[in-house]
Residue, then its C-alpha position, 0 to 999 in steps of 0.5 A: m500500500d502506498t502512503e502519500i503525505c500531504g505536506e506542502l512546501d510554501v516556496d521552492d526558493t532556489d535563489g538561496y535567500g529563503p526561508e522555505n517552509f514545509t508544513l504538515e497540517r495537524g492530522e497529516a503527519i504519519d507516525g514514523d521517521y522524517l529525514i531532514e536534508v538541505n540541498y544547495y541547488e542554485d548558485e545565484g549569489t557569488p559563484g563558487e562561494p559556499i552558503v550557510a544554512k539553518v533549519v528550524v523545526h516547529l512541532n505541535e505549532g500553535t498548541p500548548y505542546e509546541t516545541v522549536q528545535t534549531y539546527g545549524p548554522h551549517t556550511i554547504l560547500k557548493c551547489d549542484h543542480n542535479g543533486t548528486d554531489p555530496e558537498a551540495w547537501w546537509t543531512v540534518g538528521i531524522i525527526h521522529w513523529p510524534t515523539g519529536s526525538f532527533k537523531k543524526a543521520l549519515p548521508p546516503v552514499i549514492r544519490s539519484p538526480l533531482p527532478p528538473k525545476w520548472 
């Protein structure tokens, strides 16, 4: 059985200035582990310069149980349009839902190319 998560990315901000927000509305999250990764996709700033990324995770936003977890800053060394260069990625870690526990994840060794941006 295939399970589809109905989360939504507000803007795919490929110019590197962000922020980007991915939201799962209350009741949409499926219990389990969620891998959080950042890809330096577009080199719109100074070509060849690394970027610094930060990830902020809000759990149970707008409820008395809300928690905020911040990861980074983290330097990503170079951009890569097809997503296969490990230096273009930051594997932040894994958040478990519903507990909110966090663990570091090892980056995958082999990546498939990212789909093209339209």
